[in-house]
C-alpha positions as CSV (number, residue, x, y, z in Angstrom):
1,M,0.3,0.1,0.1
2,S,1.6,3.6,-0.8
3,L,0.2,7.3,-0.7
4,K,-1.2,6.7,-4.1
5,K,-3.5,4.0,-3.5
6,I,-5.0,5.7,-0.7
7,V,-7.3,8.0,0.3
8,I,-6.5,9.9,3.4
9,A,-9.1,12.0,5.2
10,A,-8.6,15.7,4.0
11,I,-6.7,18.0,6.9
12,L,-9.5,20.0,8.9
13,L,-9.1,23.5,7.8
14,P,-9.6,26.7,10.5
15,T,-12.8,29.4,10.3
16,F,-12.4,33.0,9.8
17,C,-14.6,35.3,11.1
18,F,-14.1,38.4,8.8
19,A,-14.5,42.3,9.6
20,S,-17.7,44.0,8.4
21,S,-15.7,46.7,6.9
22,W,-15.3,45.5,3.2
23,D,-11.9,47.6,2.9
24,D,-10.8,46.2,6.4
25,M,-11.0,42.7,4.8
26,W,-8.4,42.9,2.0
27,Q,-6.2,44.4,4.0
28,T,-5.3,41.8,5.8
29,K,-2.2,39.5,5.5
30,D,-4.6,36.6,6.2
31,Q,-7.6,37.7,3.6
32,Q,-4.4,38.4,1.1
33,G,-3.6,34.7,1.7
34,M,-7.3,33.9,1.3
35,S,-7.7,35.6,-1.9
36,H,-4.5,33.5,-3.4
37,Y,-5.8,30.0,-1.5
38,D,-9.2,30.0,-3.1
39,N,-7.9,31.3,-6.3
40,G,-6.0,27.8,-5.9
41,D,-2.2,30.0,-5.4
42,A,-1.7,27.7,-2.5
43,K,2.7,28.8,-2.8
44,S,1.7,32.2,-2.2
45,A,-1.2,32.1,0.1
46,A,1.2,30.2,2.5
47,Q,3.6,33.5,1.9
48,A,0.8,35.8,2.8
49,F,-0.9,33.9,5.7
50,E,0.1,34.5,8.9
51,N,-2.5,31.9,10.6
52,S,-0.4,29.4,11.3
53,D,-3.3,27.1,10.8
54,W,-4.4,28.7,7.5
55,K,-0.5,29.3,6.4
56,G,0.1,24.9,7.2
57,A,-3.1,24.3,4.7
58,S,-1.7,26.1,1.8
59,Y,2.1,24.6,2.3
60,Y,0.0,21.0,2.1
61,K,-2.0,21.6,-0.3
62,A,1.2,22.7,-2.1
63,G,2.9,19.7,-1.4
64,D,5.5,21.0,1.1
65,Y,4.1,18.8,4.0
66,Q,7.3,19.8,5.8
67,N,7.1,23.4,6.5
68,A,2.9,22.0,6.1
69,Y,4.2,20.0,9.3
70,N,6.1,22.8,11.0
71,E,2.6,24.6,11.0
72,F,0.3,22.7,12.1
73,K,2.8,21.2,15.2
74,K,2.0,24.8,16.6
75,D,-1.5,23.9,17.1
76,N,-2.1,20.7,20.2
77,S,-5.4,20.4,20.0
78,A,-6.9,17.0,18.6
79,K,-7.6,19.4,15.0
80,G,-3.8,20.2,14.8
81,L,-2.6,16.6,16.1
82,Y,-4.8,15.5,13.7
83,N,-3.1,17.4,10.8
84,Q,0.3,17.3,12.1
85,G,0.2,13.1,11.5
86,N,-1.7,13.4,7.8
87,A,1.6,15.9,7.2
88,L,4.0,13.2,9.1
89,T,2.3,10.3,6.6
90,H,3.4,12.3,3.4
91,I,6.8,12.9,4.5
92,G,7.1,9.2,5.7
93,D,7.8,9.7,9.1
94,Y,5.0,7.0,10.2
95,D,6.2,6.6,13.7
96,K,5.2,10.3,14.4
97,A,2.5,10.3,12.3
98,I,0.8,7.5,14.4
99,D,1.8,9.1,18.0
100,A,0.0,11.7,16.5
101,Y,-3.0,9.9,15.6
102,Q,-3.2,8.4,18.6
103,K,-3.0,11.4,20.7
104,A,-5.6,13.4,19.2
105,I,-7.8,10.1,19.4
106,E,-7.2,10.7,22.9
107,K,-8.4,13.7,23.2
108,R,-11.5,12.9,20.6
109,P,-12.2,9.4,20.9
110,D,-15.3,9.7,18.4
111,F,-12.5,11.1,15.5
112,A,-12.8,8.9,13.4
113,D,-11.2,10.3,10.5
114,A,-8.0,10.1,13.4
115,K,-9.2,6.4,13.7
116,N,-8.7,6.0,9.5
117,N,-5.6,7.1,8.8
118,L,-4.6,5.9,12.0
119,E,-4.6,2.3,10.2
120,I,-3.4,3.7,6.7
121,A,0.1,5.1,8.8
122,K,0.3,2.0,10.3
123,E,-0.2,-0.6,7.2
124,L,2.5,2.2,5.6
125,D,5.0,1.7,8.8
126,K,4.1,-2.1,8.3
127,Q,5.4,-1.8,4.7
128,K,8.3,0.3,5.4
129,D,9.5,-2.1,7.6
130,N,9.0,-5.1,5.4
131,Q,10.6,-3.3,2.2
132,Q,13.6,-2.4,4.6
133,N,14.0,-5.6,6.1
134,S,13.6,-7.0,2.0
135,Q,15.9,-4.4,1.5
136,D,18.5,-5.3,4.2
137,N,18.0,-8.5,3.0
138,K,19.2,-8.0,-0.5
139,D,22.0,-5.5,0.5
140,Q,23.0,-9.1,2.8
141,Q,22.5,-10.9,-1.0
142,D,24.3,-9.1,-2.5
143,Q,27.3,-8.4,0.2
144,Q,27.2,-12.1,0.2
145,D,27.3,-12.5,-3.3
146,Q,30.1,-10.1,-3.9
147,Q,32.4,-12.0,-0.9
148,D,31.4,-15.5,-2.5
149,Q,32.6,-13.7,-5.9
150,Q,36.1,-12.6,-4.2
151,D,36.9,-15.5,-2.8
152,Q,36.6,-17.2,-5.6
153,Q,38.8,-14.9,-7.6
154,D,41.4,-15.3,-4.6
155,Q,41.4,-18.8,-5.4
156,Q,41.4,-18.8,-8.8
157,D,44.2,-16.1,-8.0
158,Q,45.8,-18.7,-5.7
159,Q,45.0,-21.8,-7.5
160,D,46.6,-19.6,-10.9
161,Q,49.8,-18.4,-9.0
162,Q,50.4,-22.3,-7.6
163,D,50.3,-23.8,-11.0
164,Q,52.6,-20.6,-11.8
165,Q,54.6,-21.7,-9.3
166,D,54.9,-25.4,-10.0
167,Q,55.7,-24.8,-14.1
168,Q,58.3,-23.0,-12.6
169,D,60.0,-25.9,-10.6
170,Q,59.3,-28.0,-13.6
171,Q,61.7,-26.0,-15.7
172,D,63.9,-25.0,-13.3
173,Q,64.5,-29.2,-13.1
174,Q,64.5,-29.7,-16.7
175,D,66.9,-26.5,-17.1
176,Q,69.1,-28.0,-14.4
177,Q,68.9,-31.4,-15.6
178,D,69.5,-31.0,-19.5
179,Q,72.5,-29.0,-17.9
180,Q,73.8,-32.0,-15.9
181,D,73.6,-34.0,-19.3
182,Q,75.5,-31.9,-21.2
183,Q,77.3,-31.8,-18.4
184,D,78.1,-35.0,-18.1
185,Q,78.0,-35.7,-22.1
186,Q,80.9,-33.1,-22.1
187,D,83.0,-35.0,-19.7
188,Q,81.7,-38.1,-21.4
189,Q,83.5,-36.8,-24.6
190,D,86.5,-35.2,-22.5
191,Q,87.0,-38.8,-21.2
192,Q,87.2,-40.0,-24.2
193,D,89.2,-37.3,-25.8
194,Q,92.1,-38.4,-23.2
195,Q,91.9,-41.7,-23.8
196,D,91.8,-41.4,-28.1
197,Q,94.9,-39.2,-27.3
198,Q,96.1,-41.5,-24.7
199,D,95.5,-43.8,-27.2
200,Q,97.8,-42.5,-29.9
201,Q,100.7,-41.9,-28.0
202,D,101.2,-45.2,-26.8
203,S,100.5,-46.2,-30.8
204,E,102.9,-43.1,-31.8
205,D,105.6,-44.9,-28.6
206,Q,105.7,-48.7,-29.5
207,A,106.3,-47.1,-33.1
208,Q,108.6,-45.7,-32.2
209,Q,109.9,-47.9,-30.3
210,A,109.9,-50.4,-33.1
211,E,111.4,-48.5,-35.2
212,M,114.1,-47.7,-32.5
213,D,114.6,-52.4,-32.3
214,Q,114.3,-52.3,-36.3
215,R,116.9,-50.1,-36.5
216,Q,119.1,-51.4,-33.3
217,K,118.6,-54.9,-34.6
218,E,120.0,-53.8,-38.5
219,L,123.0,-52.1,-36.3
220,D,123.5,-55.8,-34.2
221,D,123.8,-57.3,-37.5
222,K,125.2,-55.1,-39.6
223,E,128.6,-55.1,-36.4
224,A,128.0,-59.3,-37.1
225,N,128.6,-58.8,-40.5
226,K,131.7,-57.3,-39.8
227,L,133.3,-59.5,-37.4
228,L,131.9,-62.6,-39.6
229,A,134.3,-60.6,-42.5
230,M,137.0,-60.8,-40.6
231,V,137.5,-65.3,-39.4
232,N,137.1,-66.2,-43.5
233,D,140.0,-67.3,-43.3
234,D,139.5,-69.2,-40.8
235,P,139.7,-73.0,-42.4
236,G,137.9,-74.7,-38.8
237,G,135.8,-72.8,-38.7
238,L,136.6,-72.1,-35.3
239,L,136.9,-68.6,-35.1
240,R,133.2,-67.9,-36.6
241,H,131.5,-70.1,-34.7
242,K,133.1,-68.7,-31.6
243,F,132.1,-64.8,-33.1
244,A,128.6,-66.5,-33.3
245,R,127.8,-67.3,-29.8
246,D,129.5,-64.0,-28.8
247,Y,127.2,-62.1,-31.2
248,Q,124.3,-64.1,-30.2
249,R,124.9,-63.8,-26.3
250,M,125.6,-60.0,-26.8
251,V,121.9,-59.8,-29.2
252,G,120.5,-61.7,-26.3
253,T,121.8,-59.9,-23.7
254,K,120.2,-56.3,-25.2
255,Q,117.7,-57.8,-25.6
Protein backbone atom coordinates (compact mmCIF):
# COMPACT_ATOMS: atom_id res chain seq x y z
CA MET A 1 0.00 0.00 0.00
CA SER A 2 1.27 3.45 -0.85
CA LEU A 3 -0.01 7.01 -0.79
CA LYS A 4 -0.92 6.60 -4.44
CA LYS A 5 -3.34 3.80 -3.52
CA ILE A 6 -4.93 5.32 -0.44
CA VAL A 7 -6.79 8.48 0.34
CA ILE A 8 -5.90 10.16 3.61
CA ALA A 9 -8.79 12.09 5.07
CA ALA A 10 -8.21 15.76 4.38
CA ILE A 11 -6.87 18.16 6.93
CA LEU A 12 -9.32 20.17 8.95
CA LEU A 13 -9.36 23.80 7.93
CA PRO A 14 -9.89 26.64 10.38
CA THR A 15 -12.70 29.16 10.09
CA PHE A 16 -12.32 32.91 9.87
CA CYS A 17 -14.51 35.67 11.25
CA PHE A 18 -14.04 38.46 8.72
CA ALA A 19 -14.23 42.14 9.58
CA SER A 20 -17.42 43.96 8.69
CA SER A 21 -15.68 46.49 6.53
CA TRP A 22 -14.99 45.21 3.01
CA ASP A 23 -11.97 47.49 2.69
CA ASP A 24 -10.52 46.38 6.01
CA MET A 25 -10.93 42.71 5.02
CA TRP A 26 -8.55 43.00 2.10
CA GLN A 27 -6.02 44.87 4.14
CA THR A 28 -5.07 41.87 6.29
CA LYS A 29 -2.42 39.31 5.36
CA ASP A 30 -4.75 36.47 6.14
CA GLN A 31 -7.41 37.82 3.78
CA GLN A 32 -4.83 38.18 1.05
CA GLY A 33 -3.78 34.59 1.73
CA MET A 34 -7.40 33.47 1.53
CA SER A 35 -7.74 35.12 -1.85
CA HIS A 36 -4.69 33.26 -3.14
CA TYR A 37 -5.94 30.02 -1.59
CA ASP A 38 -9.38 30.29 -3.18
CA ASN A 39 -7.76 31.04 -6.52
CA GLY A 40 -5.67 27.86 -6.27
CA ASP A 41 -2.33 29.61 -5.65
CA ALA A 42 -1.37 27.67 -2.55
CA LYS A 43 2.28 28.77 -2.55
CA SER A 44 1.38 32.48 -2.58
CA ALA A 45 -1.27 31.81 0.04
CA ALA A 46 1.31 30.16 2.33
CA GLN A 47 3.55 33.20 1.98
CA ALA A 48 0.70 35.61 2.73
CA PHE A 49 -1.05 33.91 5.65
CA GLU A 50 -0.10 34.83 9.21
CA ASN A 51 -2.52 32.34 10.76
CA SER A 52 -0.60 29.11 11.45
CA ASP A 53 -3.53 26.83 10.63
CA TRP A 54 -4.18 28.41 7.26
CA LYS A 55 -0.48 28.79 6.56
CA GLY A 56 -0.03 25.08 7.26
CA ALA A 57 -3.09 24.24 5.15
CA SER A 58 -1.63 26.22 2.23
CA TYR A 59 1.73 24.46 2.50
CA TYR A 60 -0.10 21.13 2.69
CA LYS A 61 -2.13 21.93 -0.42
CA ALA A 62 1.07 22.99 -2.23
CA GLY A 63 2.67 19.63 -1.35
CA ASP A 64 5.22 21.18 1.02
CA TYR A 65 4.48 18.78 3.86
CA GLN A 66 7.52 19.59 5.99
CA ASN A 67 6.60 23.29 6.26
CA ALA A 68 2.97 22.28 6.73
CA TYR A 69 3.97 20.13 9.70
CA ASN A 70 6.07 22.97 11.12
CA GLU A 71 2.94 25.14 11.16
CA PHE A 72 0.52 22.43 12.34
CA LYS A 73 2.66 21.47 15.36
CA LYS A 74 1.95 24.91 16.84
CA ASP A 75 -1.56 23.58 17.55
CA ASN A 76 -1.81 20.78 20.15
CA SER A 77 -5.56 20.38 19.87
CA ALA A 78 -7.11 17.22 18.46
CA LYS A 79 -7.47 18.99 15.12
CA GLY A 80 -3.86 20.20 15.19
CA LEU A 81 -2.54 16.72 16.09
CA TYR A 82 -4.65 15.19 13.33
CA ASN A 83 -3.23 17.66 10.78
CA GLN A 84 0.29 16.93 12.06
CA GLY A 85 -0.34 13.21 11.53
CA ASN A 86 -1.44 13.84 7.93
CA ALA A 87 1.66 15.91 7.13
CA LEU A 88 3.96 13.36 8.81
CA THR A 89 2.33 10.51 6.89
CA HIS A 90 3.07 12.25 3.59
CA ILE A 91 6.64 12.92 4.74
CA GLY A 92 7.02 9.21 5.48
CA ASP A 93 7.66 9.58 9.22
CA TYR A 94 5.05 6.98 10.12
CA ASP A 95 6.07 6.46 13.75
CA LYS A 96 5.54 10.12 14.58
CA ALA A 97 2.36 10.19 12.49
CA ILE A 98 0.95 7.23 14.45
CA ASP A 99 1.80 8.99 17.70
CA ALA A 100 0.07 12.19 16.53
CA TYR A 101 -3.10 10.32 15.48
CA GLN A 102 -3.23 8.43 18.76
CA LYS A 103 -2.93 11.64 20.75
CA ALA A 104 -5.68 13.21 18.63
CA ILE A 105 -7.96 10.23 19.37
CA GLU A 106 -7.16 10.48 23.08
CA LYS A 107 -8.37 14.07 23.00
CA ARG A 108 -11.39 13.18 20.86
CA PRO A 109 -12.32 9.47 21.12
CA ASP A 110 -14.96 9.75 18.40
CA PHE A 111 -12.49 11.20 15.88
CA ALA A 112 -13.31 8.84 12.97
CA ASP A 113 -10.95 10.43 10.42
CA ALA A 114 -8.05 10.19 12.86
CA LYS A 115 -8.83 6.50 13.49
CA ASN A 116 -8.96 5.82 9.73
CA ASN A 117 -5.69 7.61 9.05
CA LEU A 118 -4.09 5.87 12.05
CA GLU A 119 -4.73 2.47 10.43
CA ILE A 120 -3.35 3.75 7.14
CA ALA A 121 -0.20 5.03 8.86
CA LYS A 122 0.25 1.68 10.63
CA GLU A 123 -0.10 -0.21 7.35
CA LEU A 124 2.37 2.09 5.62
CA ASP A 125 4.80 1.72 8.52
CA LYS A 126 4.50 -2.07 8.28
CA GLN A 127 5.15 -1.97 4.54
CA LYS A 128 8.11 0.32 5.13
CA ASP A 129 9.56 -2.16 7.64
CA ASN A 130 8.98 -5.03 5.21
CA GLN A 131 10.60 -3.08 2.40
CA GLN A 132 13.49 -2.18 4.68
CA ASN A 133 13.89 -5.80 5.73
CA SER A 134 13.68 -6.89 2.11
CA GLN A 135 16.26 -4.28 1.16
CA ASP A 136 18.47 -5.31 4.07
CA ASN A 137 18.20 -8.94 3.00
CA LYS A 138 18.97 -7.98 -0.58
CA ASP A 139 21.94 -5.90 0.52
CA GLN A 140 23.13 -8.76 2.70
CA GLN A 141 22.70 -11.23 -0.16
CA ASP A 142 24.48 -8.88 -2.56
CA GLN A 143 27.28 -8.49 -0.05
CA GLN A 144 27.47 -12.27 0.41
CA ASP A 145 27.47 -12.81 -3.36
CA GLN A 146 30.19 -10.21 -3.72
CA GLN A 147 32.21 -11.87 -0.95
CA ASP A 148 31.72 -15.31 -2.53
CA GLN A 149 32.80 -13.91 -5.88
CA GLN A 150 35.84 -12.31 -4.26
CA ASP A 151 36.70 -15.55 -2.45
CA GLN A 152 36.33 -17.47 -5.69
CA GLN A 153 38.54 -14.95 -7.48
CA ASP A 154 41.13 -15.11 -4.69
CA GLN A 155 41.07 -18.91 -4.85
CA GLN A 156 41.48 -18.81 -8.62
CA ASP A 157 44.35 -16.32 -8.33
CA GLN A 158 45.99 -18.52 -5.72
CA GLN A 159 45.56 -21.59 -7.93
CA ASP A 160 46.96 -19.72 -10.94
CA GLN A 161 49.91 -18.59 -8.85
CA GLN A 162 50.50 -22.14 -7.63
CA ASP A 163 50.26 -23.50 -11.17
CA GLN A 164 52.70 -20.86 -12.35
CA GLN A 165 55.08 -21.72 -9.50
CA ASP A 166 54.81 -25.45 -10.27
CA GLN A 167 55.46 -24.75 -13.93
CA GLN A 168 58.48 -22.62 -13.03
CA ASP A 169 59.80 -25.31 -10.67
CA GLN A 170 59.32 -27.94 -13.37
CA GLN A 171 61.13 -25.74 -15.88
CA ASP A 172 63.98 -25.10 -13.43
CA GLN A 173 64.24 -28.82 -12.77
CA GLN A 174 64.27 -29.56 -16.50
CA ASP A 175 66.92 -26.89 -17.08
CA GLN A 176 69.00 -28.34 -14.27
CA GLN A 177 68.63 -31.84 -15.72
CA ASP A 178 69.55 -30.60 -19.20
CA GLN A 179 72.57 -28.84 -17.76
CA GLN A 180 73.60 -32.01 -15.89
CA ASP A 181 73.12 -34.12 -19.03
CA GLN A 182 75.16 -31.63 -21.01
CA GLN A 183 77.89 -31.70 -18.35
CA ASP A 184 77.88 -35.52 -18.29
CA GLN A 185 78.07 -35.58 -22.07
CA GLN A 186 80.95 -33.10 -21.99
CA ASP A 187 82.76 -35.14 -19.31
CA GLN A 188 82.24 -38.30 -21.35
CA GLN A 189 83.54 -36.55 -24.46
CA ASP A 190 86.56 -35.20 -22.55
CA GLN A 191 87.24 -38.69 -21.19
CA GLN A 192 86.94 -40.18 -24.68
CA ASP A 193 89.25 -37.50 -26.10
CA GLN A 194 91.72 -38.18 -23.33
CA GLN A 195 91.55 -41.93 -24.00
CA ASP A 196 91.96 -41.36 -27.73
CA GLN A 197 94.91 -39.11 -27.03
CA GLN A 198 96.44 -41.74 -24.73
CA ASP A 199 95.85 -44.47 -27.29
CA GLN A 200 97.45 -42.31 -29.96
CA GLN A 201 100.39 -41.59 -27.68
CA ASP A 202 100.78 -45.29 -26.88
CA SER A 203 100.60 -46.12 -30.58
CA GLU A 204 103.21 -43.49 -31.37
CA ASP A 205 105.42 -44.76 -28.53
CA GLN A 206 105.07 -48.32 -29.78
CA ALA A 207 105.89 -47.27 -33.34
CA GLN A 208 108.85 -45.27 -32.12
CA GLN A 209 110.04 -48.22 -30.00
CA ALA A 210 109.62 -50.59 -32.94
CA GLU A 211 111.58 -48.22 -35.14
CA MET A 212 114.33 -47.98 -32.54
CA ASP A 213 114.38 -51.76 -32.15
CA GLN A 214 114.60 -52.16 -35.93
CA ARG A 215 117.46 -49.71 -36.14
CA GLN A 216 119.24 -51.46 -33.27
CA LYS A 217 118.74 -54.81 -34.96
CA GLU A 218 120.11 -53.42 -38.20
CA LEU A 219 123.15 -52.06 -36.33
CA ASP A 220 123.66 -55.37 -34.58
CA ASP A 221 123.35 -57.30 -37.84
CA LYS A 222 125.84 -54.98 -39.48
CA GLU A 223 128.29 -55.38 -36.63
CA ALA A 224 127.88 -59.15 -36.72
CA ASN A 225 128.51 -59.29 -40.43
CA LYS A 226 131.61 -57.20 -39.93
CA LEU A 227 132.93 -59.66 -37.35
CA LEU A 228 132.11 -62.62 -39.53
CA ALA A 229 134.02 -61.05 -42.40
CA MET A 230 137.14 -60.93 -40.22
CA VAL A 231 137.21 -64.69 -39.81
CA ASN A 232 136.78 -65.75 -43.40
CA ASP A 233 140.34 -67.13 -43.44
CA ASP A 234 139.79 -69.57 -40.57
CA PRO A 235 139.92 -73.01 -42.18
CA GLY A 236 138.33 -74.79 -39.27
CA GLY A 237 135.55 -72.27 -38.76
CA LEU A 238 136.31 -72.16 -35.09
CA LEU A 239 136.62 -68.44 -34.86
CA ARG A 240 133.47 -67.99 -36.92
CA HIS A 241 131.51 -70.18 -34.56
CA LYS A 242 133.03 -68.42 -31.59
CA PHE A 243 132.07 -65.02 -32.92
CA ALA A 244 128.60 -66.31 -33.76
CA ARG A 245 128.11 -67.46 -30.19
CA ASP A 246 129.42 -64.16 -28.89
CA TYR A 247 127.04 -62.37 -31.17
CA GLN A 248 124.09 -64.43 -29.98
CA ARG A 249 125.00 -63.71 -26.38
CA MET A 250 125.36 -60.04 -27.13
CA VAL A 251 122.04 -59.90 -28.91
CA GLY A 252 120.35 -61.85 -26.12
CA THR A 253 121.77 -59.52 -23.48
CA LYS A 254 120.51 -56.42 -25.30
CA GLN A 255 117.06 -57.88 -25.67
